[in-house]
C-alpha positions as CSV (number, residue, x, y, z in Angstrom):
1,M,15.2,-11.9,-23.0
2,T,18.6,-11.5,-21.1
3,T,19.3,-13.9,-18.4
4,E,19.0,-10.9,-15.8
5,Q,15.5,-10.3,-17.2
6,K,14.8,-14.2,-17.3
7,V,15.9,-14.0,-13.1
8,V,13.6,-10.7,-12.7
9,E,10.7,-12.7,-14.4
10,K,10.6,-15.7,-12.5
11,M,11.8,-13.4,-8.9
12,L,8.5,-11.7,-9.8
13,S,5.9,-14.7,-10.4
14,Q,7.0,-16.0,-7.0
15,L,6.1,-12.5,-5.5
16,P,4.4,-11.3,-3.3
17,K,4.0,-13.7,-0.3
18,R,0.7,-13.8,0.7
19,I,-0.5,-13.9,4.5
20,E,-3.9,-15.8,4.7
21,L,-6.0,-14.7,7.0
22,Q,-10.2,-14.6,7.4
23,G,-10.7,-10.8,8.0
24,A,-8.0,-9.1,5.4
25,R,-7.9,-10.0,1.5
26,N,-4.7,-8.3,0.7
27,F,-2.5,-8.7,3.9
28,R,1.1,-9.6,1.9
29,D,4.9,-9.8,2.6
30,M,7.0,-7.1,0.9
31,G,10.1,-9.4,1.7
32,G,11.9,-11.4,-2.0
33,Y,11.9,-8.1,-4.6
34,S,14.9,-7.5,-5.4
35,V,16.3,-3.9,-5.3
36,A,19.2,-1.5,-5.7
37,N,23.1,-2.9,-5.7
38,G,21.5,-6.8,-6.1
39,R,20.1,-6.4,-2.6
40,T,17.0,-8.0,-2.0
41,I,14.2,-7.2,1.0
42,Q,14.2,-9.7,3.5
43,F,10.9,-11.5,4.3
44,G,8.9,-11.1,7.7
45,K,9.7,-7.3,8.4
46,L,7.7,-5.3,6.7
47,Y,4.2,-5.8,5.2
48,R,1.1,-4.1,3.7
49,S,-2.8,-4.7,3.8
50,D,-6.1,-3.8,3.6
51,Q,-8.1,-2.5,6.7
52,L,-7.7,-4.6,10.0
53,C,-11.0,-4.1,11.1
54,D,-12.4,-7.3,10.3
55,L,-9.6,-9.5,11.5
56,T,-10.6,-12.7,13.9
57,D,-8.9,-13.7,17.1
58,S,-7.3,-16.2,14.9
59,D,-5.8,-14.1,12.8
60,A,-4.6,-12.0,15.4
61,D,-2.8,-15.3,16.6
62,V,-1.5,-15.5,13.4
63,L,-0.2,-11.6,13.3
64,N,1.3,-12.0,16.8
65,A,3.3,-15.2,15.4
66,I,5.1,-12.8,13.1
67,G,5.4,-10.4,15.5
68,I,3.6,-7.5,14.7
69,R,4.9,-4.2,16.3
70,T,3.7,-1.6,14.7
71,V,0.5,-0.8,12.7
72,V,0.3,2.2,10.3
73,D,-3.0,3.4,9.2
74,F,-3.4,5.6,6.3
75,R,-7.3,5.7,6.7
76,R,-9.2,9.1,7.3
77,S,-10.7,9.6,10.9
78,N,-14.3,8.7,10.0
79,E,-13.0,5.7,8.6
80,R,-10.9,4.7,11.6
81,G,-13.9,5.7,13.6
82,K,-16.8,3.2,11.8
83,S,-14.2,0.8,11.3
84,P,-11.6,0.7,13.8
85,N,-9.0,-2.0,13.9
86,H,-8.2,-4.9,15.8
87,P,-6.0,-4.2,18.7
88,I,-4.4,-7.6,17.6
89,N,-2.4,-7.3,21.3
90,P,-2.1,-4.6,23.6
91,D,1.8,-4.1,23.0
92,V,0.7,-3.0,19.3
93,N,1.9,0.4,18.6
94,H,-1.0,1.7,16.5
95,I,-0.2,4.7,14.5
96,S,-2.2,7.0,12.2
97,L,-1.6,8.9,8.9
98,P,-4.6,10.0,7.7
99,V,-4.4,10.5,3.5
100,V,-7.6,13.1,3.0
101,E,-7.6,12.8,-0.4
102,K,-11.0,12.7,-2.6
103,G,-11.6,9.4,-3.8
104,T,-9.8,7.4,-1.1
105,D,-12.7,8.2,1.3
106,V,-14.3,5.1,1.8
107,F,-17.5,5.9,3.0
108,N,-18.4,8.8,0.8
109,V,-17.8,7.3,-2.0
110,W,-19.9,4.2,-1.5
111,K,-22.6,6.5,-0.8
112,A,-22.0,8.0,-4.2
113,I,-21.8,4.5,-5.6
114,E,-25.3,3.6,-3.9
115,G,-26.5,6.6,-5.4
116,G,-25.7,6.4,-8.8
117,E,-23.2,9.2,-8.8
118,L,-20.0,7.0,-9.4
119,D,-19.8,5.2,-12.2
120,A,-16.8,3.3,-14.1
121,E,-15.3,6.0,-15.5
122,S,-16.0,8.4,-12.4
123,A,-14.1,6.0,-10.5
124,R,-11.0,5.8,-13.0
125,S,-11.0,9.5,-12.9
126,Y,-10.9,9.8,-9.1
127,L,-7.9,7.6,-9.0
128,I,-5.8,8.8,-11.1
129,K,-6.9,12.0,-9.5
130,A,-6.2,10.4,-5.7
131,N,-2.7,9.3,-7.0
132,A,-1.8,12.6,-8.7
133,G,-3.1,14.3,-5.1
134,F,-0.5,11.6,-3.4
135,I,2.4,13.7,-4.3
136,S,0.8,17.2,-4.5
137,R,-0.5,17.4,-1.2
138,H,0.0,14.7,0.9
139,S,4.1,14.5,0.8
140,Q,4.2,15.1,4.6
141,V,2.4,12.1,5.3
142,Y,4.4,9.6,3.2
143,A,7.5,12.0,4.7
144,D,6.3,10.8,8.3
145,F,6.1,7.3,7.3
146,M,9.9,6.8,5.8
147,A,10.8,8.6,8.9
148,L,8.6,5.5,10.9
149,L,10.3,3.0,8.7
150,M,13.7,4.7,9.5
151,N,13.4,3.3,13.2
152,P,14.1,-0.6,13.4
153,D,12.4,-0.9,16.8
154,N,9.2,-0.8,14.4
155,Y,9.4,-3.6,12.9
156,P,7.9,-6.2,12.0
157,L,5.6,-3.2,10.4
158,V,2.3,-3.7,8.4
159,F,0.9,-0.6,6.5
160,H,-2.6,-0.3,5.2
161,C,-5.3,1.4,4.3
162,A,-9.1,0.4,3.5
163,A,-8.7,-1.7,0.5
164,G,-4.9,-1.5,0.4
165,K,-4.1,-0.5,-3.2
166,D,-4.5,3.3,-3.6
167,R,-2.7,5.2,0.0
168,A,-1.5,2.1,0.8
169,G,0.1,1.1,-2.6
170,F,1.8,4.4,-3.0
171,A,3.4,4.0,0.5
172,A,4.9,0.6,-1.0
173,A,6.2,2.3,-4.1
174,S,7.5,5.0,-2.2
175,V,9.5,1.9,-0.1
176,L,10.9,0.5,-2.7
177,M,11.9,3.6,-5.0
178,N,13.9,4.9,-1.7
179,L,15.5,1.2,-2.4
180,G,16.2,1.7,-5.7
181,A,13.6,-1.2,-6.9
182,S,13.1,-1.2,-10.9
183,H,10.0,0.0,-12.6
184,D,8.7,-3.4,-13.1
185,V,9.3,-4.5,-9.3
186,I,7.3,-1.6,-8.2
187,F,4.3,-2.2,-10.9
188,H,3.9,-5.2,-10.1
189,D,3.7,-4.9,-6.3
190,Y,1.0,-2.3,-7.1
191,L,-0.9,-4.5,-9.7
192,A,-0.9,-7.8,-7.0
193,T,-3.9,-6.4,-5.2
194,G,-5.8,-7.2,-8.3
195,H,-5.3,-11.0,-7.3
196,S,-7.3,-9.8,-4.5
197,T,-10.1,-7.6,-5.9
198,Q,-13.0,-10.3,-6.4
199,A,-12.7,-11.2,-3.0
200,L,-12.5,-7.6,-1.8
201,I,-15.7,-7.3,-3.9
202,E,-17.4,-10.1,-2.4
203,H,-16.7,-9.1,1.3
204,L,-18.2,-5.6,0.5
205,L,-21.4,-6.6,-0.9
206,G,-21.6,-9.0,1.8
207,K,-21.3,-5.9,4.5
208,R,-23.4,-3.3,2.1
209,P,-25.8,-5.1,-0.6
210,T,-26.7,-2.2,-2.1
211,L,-23.5,-1.8,-3.3
212,S,-24.8,-4.8,-5.7
213,N,-27.2,-1.8,-7.4
214,A,-23.8,-0.1,-8.8
215,L,-21.4,-3.0,-9.3
216,E,-19.7,-1.8,-12.4
217,G,-18.9,1.3,-10.6
218,L,-17.6,-0.5,-7.8
219,T,-15.6,-2.8,-9.6
220,A,-13.6,-0.2,-10.9
221,L,-12.6,1.5,-7.9
222,L,-11.6,-1.6,-6.5
223,Q,-9.2,-2.5,-9.4
224,V,-5.9,-1.6,-9.7
225,H,-4.4,0.1,-13.2
226,P,-0.9,1.0,-14.2
227,E,-2.0,4.5,-15.0
228,Y,-3.6,4.8,-11.5
229,L,0.0,4.7,-9.9
230,G,1.3,5.9,-13.0
231,E,-0.1,9.3,-12.3
232,A,1.6,9.5,-9.1
233,F,4.5,8.9,-11.4
234,L,4.0,11.6,-14.2
235,T,3.0,14.3,-11.5
236,I,6.5,13.6,-10.0
237,E,8.4,14.0,-13.2
238,R,6.2,17.2,-13.8
239,A,7.0,18.8,-10.5
240,H,10.1,17.8,-9.5
241,G,12.1,16.5,-12.7
242,S,13.5,13.1,-11.0
243,I,12.2,10.5,-8.3
244,D,15.5,11.2,-6.9
245,A,14.8,15.1,-6.2
246,Y,11.1,14.4,-5.0
247,L,12.4,11.7,-2.3
248,Q,15.0,13.8,-1.2
249,S,12.6,16.9,-1.4
250,E,9.5,15.6,-0.3
251,Q,10.6,12.5,1.8
252,K,13.3,13.9,3.1
253,M,15.5,10.8,2.0
254,D,19.0,11.6,1.4
255,A,21.3,9.1,-0.1
256,K,22.8,8.5,3.5
257,K,19.0,7.9,4.6
258,R,18.2,5.5,1.7
259,E,21.3,3.7,2.5
260,A,20.3,3.4,6.2
261,L,16.7,1.8,5.1
262,A,18.2,-1.0,2.8
263,N,20.2,-2.0,5.3
264,I,16.9,-2.2,7.5
265,L,15.2,-4.0,5.1
266,C,18.0,-5.9,3.3
267,G,20.5,-6.7,5.5
268,I,23.5,-5.0,6.3
269,S,25.9,-4.8,3.0
270,E,29.0,-6.8,3.2
């Protein structure tokens, strides 16, 4: 292992930085990751999370203390309607960018699990197809997300879906791709949700005890595996030839915009 690889490995072992909340189990700071040109994402600017509907008032105090200005929600309208986010405070800007992809519609998936229609293998198949769909059917959503990140006034910003792993997971990967992060960094951040899986399962079982009848399918649905996000990258390669081509044509992020984003998230390069 080279010295550079050892440095990266040590850095990743200490990340991500988690924010402990009572009502969210996968809230974390994206700061600290190394990206292109020796730069590092600053702490306290960009966060990713699971849904914010169960936040307590004490949790809201934590988010107010870190100064959250913008919440980006990738959930469908039915998810938002049944589980609306905590407002945090009246000045927070809540933005909806729904990703309507089969396999990520939480309530319908839960019904399928409870009805015995979704076993572990079916759950894995759903998630692989969903990640491909982020590329083939939802590029505009992620382009809109990147446009929001280009406005410095939107920070500090948190983005989330239901579990904070698939729709939000690809959003996080998009940020890291645009900043020129390595494959190892991108997948480390994605797989870090695995540390929250058990807490997510216990939380859902507490709210919907009938899900315990199909624990294998539920567990598979809430896990992260390299092949899930890997399917998104394979789809990019098949459809666009390269990550750079995809970012430029579908997310509307050319080299100038990517440098501007790096300046926002990493600070002005000297």
